N, CA, C and O atoms as a GROMACS GRO file, in nm:
protein
  292
    1UNK      N    1  -1.143   2.124   0.033
    1UNK     CA    2  -1.188   2.061   0.156
    1UNK      C    3  -1.158   1.912   0.151
    1UNK      O    4  -1.208   1.840   0.065
    2UNK      N    5  -1.078   1.868   0.243
    2UNK     CA    6  -1.042   1.727   0.252
    2UNK      C    7  -1.092   1.673   0.384
    2UNK      O    8  -1.072   1.734   0.489
    3UNK      N    9  -1.156   1.558   0.379
    3UNK     CA   10  -1.209   1.499   0.501
    3UNK      C   11  -1.096   1.443   0.585
    3UNK      O   12  -0.981   1.435   0.541
    4UNK      N   13  -1.130   1.403   0.705
    4UNK     CA   14  -1.032   1.346   0.796
    4UNK      C   15  -0.971   1.219   0.737
    4UNK      O   16  -0.850   1.198   0.746
    5UNK      N   17  -1.055   1.132   0.677
    5UNK     CA   18  -1.005   1.009   0.615
    5UNK      C   19  -0.900   1.040   0.509
    5UNK      O   20  -0.793   0.979   0.506
    6UNK      N   21  -0.931   1.137   0.424
    6UNK     CA   22  -0.841   1.172   0.315
    6UNK      C   23  -0.714   1.234   0.366
    6UNK      O   24  -0.605   1.197   0.320
    7UNK      N   25  -0.722   1.327   0.460
    7UNK     CA   26  -0.602   1.395   0.508
    7UNK      C   27  -0.508   1.298   0.579
    7UNK      O   28  -0.386   1.315   0.570
    8UNK      N   29  -0.561   1.199   0.647
    8UNK     CA   30  -0.475   1.101   0.713
    8UNK      C   31  -0.397   1.020   0.611
    8UNK      O   32  -0.279   0.993   0.630
    9UNK      N   33  -0.462   0.981   0.504
    9UNK     CA   34  -0.393   0.904   0.401
    9UNK      C   35  -0.289   0.990   0.330
    9UNK      O   36  -0.178   0.944   0.305
   10UNK      N   37  -0.324   1.114   0.299
   10UNK     CA   38  -0.230   1.202   0.232
   10UNK      C   39  -0.108   1.230   0.317
   10UNK      O   40   0.003   1.235   0.265
   11UNK      N   41  -0.128   1.248   0.446
   11UNK     CA   42  -0.014   1.278   0.532
   11UNK      C   43   0.079   1.159   0.551
   11UNK      O   44   0.196   1.178   0.583
   12UNK      N   45   0.028   1.039   0.532
   12UNK     CA   46   0.114   0.922   0.548
   12UNK      C   47   0.219   0.916   0.437
   12UNK      O   48   0.330   0.865   0.458
   13UNK      N   49   0.186   0.969   0.320
   13UNK     CA   50   0.281   0.978   0.210
   13UNK      C   51   0.323   0.847   0.148
   13UNK      O   52   0.417   0.846   0.068
   14UNK      N   53   0.260   0.736   0.181
   14UNK     CA   54   0.306   0.606   0.129
   14UNK      C   55   0.224   0.556   0.010
   14UNK      O   56   0.252   0.447  -0.041
   15UNK      N   57   0.126   0.633  -0.036
   15UNK     CA   58   0.048   0.594  -0.154
   15UNK      C   59   0.034   0.715  -0.244
   15UNK      O   60   0.022   0.827  -0.193
   16UNK      N   61   0.033   0.698  -0.372
   16UNK     CA   62   0.013   0.811  -0.461
   16UNK      C   63  -0.136   0.833  -0.487
   16UNK      O   64  -0.220   0.752  -0.448
   17UNK      N   65  -0.167   0.943  -0.553
   17UNK     CA   66  -0.307   0.978  -0.578
   17UNK      C   67  -0.383   0.869  -0.652
   17UNK      O   68  -0.496   0.838  -0.615
   18UNK      N   69  -0.324   0.810  -0.752
   18UNK     CA   70  -0.394   0.707  -0.830
   18UNK      C   71  -0.436   0.590  -0.742
   18UNK      O   72  -0.550   0.543  -0.751
   19UNK      N   73  -0.346   0.545  -0.658
   19UNK     CA   74  -0.379   0.433  -0.569
   19UNK      C   75  -0.486   0.474  -0.469
   19UNK      O   76  -0.577   0.396  -0.439
   20UNK      N   77  -0.478   0.594  -0.417
   20UNK     CA   78  -0.575   0.641  -0.319
   20UNK      C   79  -0.714   0.651  -0.381
   20UNK      O   80  -0.813   0.609  -0.321
   21UNK      N   81  -0.720   0.706  -0.502
   21UNK     CA   82  -0.849   0.719  -0.570
   21UNK      C   83  -0.907   0.580  -0.597
   21UNK      O   84  -1.026   0.557  -0.574
   22UNK      N   85  -0.825   0.489  -0.645
   22UNK     CA   86  -0.870   0.352  -0.671
   22UNK      C   87  -0.921   0.286  -0.543
   22UNK      O   88  -1.025   0.220  -0.545
   23UNK      N   89  -0.848   0.303  -0.434
   23UNK     CA   90  -0.890   0.244  -0.307
   23UNK      C   91  -1.023   0.301  -0.259
   23UNK      O   92  -1.110   0.227  -0.214
   24UNK      N   93  -1.039   0.432  -0.268
   24UNK     CA   94  -1.167   0.493  -0.227
   24UNK      C   95  -1.281   0.440  -0.313
   24UNK      O   96  -1.389   0.412  -0.260
   25UNK      N   97  -1.260   0.428  -0.443
   25UNK     CA   98  -1.365   0.376  -0.531
   25UNK      C   99  -1.400   0.232  -0.495
   25UNK      O  100  -1.518   0.194  -0.495
   26UNK      N  101  -1.300   0.152  -0.466
   26UNK     CA  102  -1.323   0.013  -0.428
   26UNK      C  103  -1.407   0.005  -0.301
   26UNK      O  104  -1.488  -0.086  -0.285
   27UNK      N  105  -1.388   0.102  -0.211
   27UNK     CA  106  -1.463   0.107  -0.085
   27UNK      C  107  -1.599   0.174  -0.101
   27UNK      O  108  -1.676   0.182  -0.006
   28UNK      N  109  -1.628   0.224  -0.222
   28UNK     CA  110  -1.754   0.293  -0.245
   28UNK      C  111  -1.754   0.436  -0.195
   28UNK      O  112  -1.861   0.496  -0.182
   29UNK      N  113  -1.638   0.492  -0.168
   29UNK     CA  114  -1.626   0.630  -0.119
   29UNK      C  115  -1.597   0.722  -0.236
   29UNK      O  116  -1.487   0.775  -0.251
   30UNK      N  117  -1.699   0.741  -0.320
   30UNK     CA  118  -1.680   0.816  -0.443
   30UNK      C  119  -1.663   0.966  -0.420
   30UNK      O  120  -1.593   1.033  -0.496
   31UNK      N  121  -1.726   1.018  -0.316
   31UNK     CA  122  -1.707   1.160  -0.285
   31UNK      C  123  -1.561   1.187  -0.247
   31UNK      O  124  -1.502   1.286  -0.291
   32UNK      N  125  -1.504   1.100  -0.166
   32UNK     CA  126  -1.364   1.114  -0.126
   32UNK      C  127  -1.273   1.101  -0.248
   32UNK      O  128  -1.177   1.177  -0.264
   33UNK      N  129  -1.303   1.004  -0.334
   33UNK     CA  130  -1.223   0.983  -0.454
   33UNK      C  131  -1.230   1.107  -0.544
   33UNK      O  132  -1.129   1.148  -0.602
   34UNK      N  133  -1.347   1.164  -0.556
   34UNK     CA  134  -1.364   1.283  -0.640
   34UNK      C  135  -1.288   1.402  -0.582
   34UNK      O  136  -1.229   1.480  -0.657
   35UNK      N  137  -1.288   1.416  -0.451
   35UNK     CA  138  -1.211   1.524  -0.388
   35UNK      C  139  -1.062   1.509  -0.418
   35UNK      O  140  -0.994   1.607  -0.450
   36UNK      N  141  -1.012   1.387  -0.408
   36UNK     CA  142  -0.871   1.364  -0.440
   36UNK      C  143  -0.842   1.390  -0.587
   36UNK      O  144  -0.738   1.446  -0.621
   37UNK      N  145  -0.934   1.350  -0.673
   37UNK     CA  146  -0.919   1.376  -0.816
   37UNK      C  147  -0.909   1.526  -0.841
   37UNK      O  148  -0.820   1.571  -0.915
   38UNK      N  149  -0.998   1.604  -0.781
   38UNK     CA  150  -0.995   1.749  -0.799
   38UNK      C  151  -0.866   1.809  -0.745
   38UNK      O  152  -0.808   1.899  -0.806
   39UNK      N  153  -0.822   1.760  -0.632
   39UNK     CA  154  -0.698   1.809  -0.573
   39UNK      C  155  -0.578   1.776  -0.664
   39UNK      O  156  -0.489   1.859  -0.682
   40UNK      N  157  -0.577   1.657  -0.718
   40UNK     CA  158  -0.466   1.618  -0.806
   40UNK      C  159  -0.463   1.707  -0.930
   40UNK      O  160  -0.356   1.742  -0.979
   41UNK      N  161  -0.580   1.742  -0.982
   41UNK     CA  162  -0.585   1.832  -1.097
   41UNK      C  163  -0.532   1.970  -1.063
   41UNK      O  164  -0.458   2.030  -1.141
   42UNK      N  165  -0.569   2.020  -0.945
   42UNK     CA  166  -0.522   2.151  -0.902
   42UNK      C  167  -0.370   2.154  -0.887
   42UNK      O  168  -0.306   2.254  -0.916
   43UNK      N  169  -0.314   2.043  -0.841
   43UNK     CA  170  -0.169   2.036  -0.821
   43UNK      C  171  -0.094   1.994  -0.947
   43UNK      O  172   0.029   1.992  -0.949
   44UNK      N  173  -0.168   1.960  -1.052
   44UNK     CA  174  -0.105   1.919  -1.176
   44UNK      C  175  -0.047   1.779  -1.172
   44UNK      O  176   0.047   1.747  -1.245
   45UNK      N  177  -0.102   1.695  -1.085
   45UNK     CA  178  -0.055   1.557  -1.070
   45UNK      C  179  -0.120   1.470  -1.178
   45UNK      O  180  -0.242   1.473  -1.195
   46UNK      N  181  -0.039   1.395  -1.249
   46UNK     CA  182  -0.091   1.302  -1.350
   46UNK      C  183  -0.131   1.172  -1.283
   46UNK      O  184  -0.056   1.116  -1.203
   47UNK      N  185  -0.249   1.126  -1.316
   47UNK     CA  186  -0.299   1.001  -1.260
   47UNK      C  187  -0.278   0.887  -1.359
   47UNK      O  188  -0.272   0.909  -1.480
   48UNK      N  189  -0.268   0.768  -1.306
   48UNK     CA  190  -0.262   0.649  -1.391
   48UNK      C  191  -0.400   0.630  -1.453
   48UNK      O  192  -0.502   0.657  -1.388
   49UNK      N  193  -0.404   0.585  -1.576
   49UNK     CA  194  -0.533   0.572  -1.645
   49UNK      C  195  -0.629   0.480  -1.572
   49UNK      O  196  -0.751   0.498  -1.583
   50UNK      N  197  -0.580   0.382  -1.498
   50UNK     CA  198  -0.669   0.292  -1.426
   50UNK      C  199  -0.748   0.368  -1.319
   50UNK      O  200  -0.862   0.331  -1.289
   51UNK      N  201  -0.690   0.472  -1.261
   51UNK     CA  202  -0.761   0.552  -1.161
   51UNK      C  203  -0.878   0.627  -1.226
   51UNK      O  204  -0.986   0.637  -1.167
   52UNK      N  205  -0.856   0.679  -1.347
   52UNK     CA  206  -0.964   0.746  -1.419
   52UNK      C  207  -1.077   0.648  -1.449
   52UNK      O  208  -1.195   0.678  -1.428
   53UNK      N  209  -1.041   0.530  -1.498
   53UNK     CA  210  -1.142   0.428  -1.531
   53UNK      C  211  -1.221   0.386  -1.408
   53UNK      O  212  -1.343   0.376  -1.413
   54UNK      N  213  -1.152   0.362  -1.298
   54UNK     CA  214  -1.217   0.320  -1.174
   54UNK      C  215  -1.312   0.428  -1.124
   54UNK      O  216  -1.424   0.399  -1.082
   55UNK      N  217  -1.267   0.554  -1.129
   55UNK     CA  218  -1.351   0.665  -1.084
   55UNK      C  219  -1.473   0.681  -1.173
   55UNK      O  220  -1.585   0.697  -1.123
   56UNK      N  221  -1.454   0.678  -1.304
   56UNK     CA  222  -1.568   0.692  -1.396
   56UNK      C  223  -1.666   0.577  -1.379
   56UNK      O  224  -1.787   0.599  -1.376
   57UNK      N  225  -1.615   0.455  -1.368
   57UNK     CA  226  -1.701   0.339  -1.350
   57UNK      C  227  -1.783   0.351  -1.222
   57UNK      O  228  -1.904   0.326  -1.221
   58UNK      N  229  -1.717   0.389  -1.114
   58UNK     CA  230  -1.786   0.404  -0.986
   58UNK      C  231  -1.891   0.513  -0.988
   58UNK      O  232  -2.001   0.495  -0.936
   59UNK      N  233  -1.858   0.626  -1.050
   59UNK     CA  234  -1.954   0.736  -1.056
   59UNK      C  235  -2.074   0.699  -1.143
   59UNK      O  236  -2.187   0.738  -1.113
   60UNK      N  237  -2.050   0.625  -1.251
   60UNK     CA  238  -2.162   0.580  -1.336
   60UNK      C  239  -2.252   0.483  -1.260
   60UNK      O  240  -2.375   0.493  -1.269
   61UNK      N  241  -2.193   0.390  -1.188
   61UNK     CA  242  -2.273   0.295  -1.108
   61UNK      C  243  -2.354   0.370  -1.003
   61UNK      O  244  -2.471   0.340  -0.981
   62UNK      N  245  -2.290   0.466  -0.939
   62UNK     CA  246  -2.358   0.545  -0.836
   62UNK      C  247  -2.475   0.622  -0.897
   62UNK      O  248  -2.584   0.625  -0.839
   63UNK      N  249  -2.453   0.683  -1.012
   63UNK     CA  250  -2.559   0.760  -1.079
   63UNK      C  251  -2.674   0.669  -1.118
   63UNK      O  252  -2.791   0.707  -1.103
   64UNK      N  253  -2.643   0.549  -1.167
   64UNK     CA  254  -2.749   0.455  -1.204
   64UNK      C  255  -2.832   0.416  -1.083
   64UNK      O  256  -2.954   0.406  -1.093
   65UNK      N  257  -2.767   0.393  -0.969
   65UNK     CA  258  -2.841   0.354  -0.849
   65UNK      C  259  -2.926   0.469  -0.798
   65UNK      O  260  -3.036   0.447  -0.749
   66UNK      N  261  -2.875   0.591  -0.810
   66UNK     CA  262  -2.952   0.709  -0.770
   66UNK      C  263  -3.074   0.726  -0.860
   66UNK      O  264  -3.184   0.756  -0.814
   67UNK      N  265  -3.052   0.706  -0.991
   67UNK     CA  266  -3.162   0.719  -1.087
   67UNK      C  267  -3.269   0.615  -1.063
   67UNK      O  268  -3.388   0.646  -1.069
   68UNK      N  269  -3.229   0.492  -1.036
   68UNK     CA  270  -3.326   0.386  -1.008
   68UNK      C  271  -3.404   0.416  -0.881
   68UNK      O  272  -3.525   0.392  -0.875
   69UNK      N  273  -3.336   0.467  -0.779
   69UNK     CA  274  -3.402   0.499  -0.653
   69UNK      C  275  -3.505   0.611  -0.672
   69UNK      O  276  -3.614   0.605  -0.615
   70UNK      N  277  -3.471   0.710  -0.752
   70UNK     CA  278  -3.564   0.822  -0.772
   70UNK      C  279  -3.683   0.780  -0.857
   70UNK      O  280  -3.792   0.835  -0.842
   71UNK      N  281  -3.665   0.683  -0.947
   71UNK     CA  282  -3.776   0.633  -1.026
   71UNK      C  283  -3.875   0.551  -0.945
   71UNK      O  284  -3.994   0.548  -0.977
   72UNK      N  285  -3.827   0.485  -0.841
   72UNK     CA  286  -3.914   0.401  -0.761
   72UNK      C  287  -3.988   0.480  -0.652
   72UNK      O  288  -4.075   0.425  -0.583
   73UNK      N  289  -3.953   0.608  -0.636
   73UNK     CA  290  -4.023   0.690  -0.535
   73UNK      C  291  -4.162   0.730  -0.576
   73UNK      O  292  -4.232   0.798  -0.501
   0.00000   0.00000   0.00000
């Protein structure tokens, strides 16, 4: 399942998966980045290591904010 945002970027064909994942993470769109990551794995696309780092960093930050929010409830 790819959202409208993701499908538009993929159809343009002017950016590779690594750049797209990095851009989504920079925008805080971690769900979109994760969808692209999963799709790239299914297609056997190799990502640049910076995309992995950016995705992991973003997901960790997101998890920390979720954990802090649940503790304050």
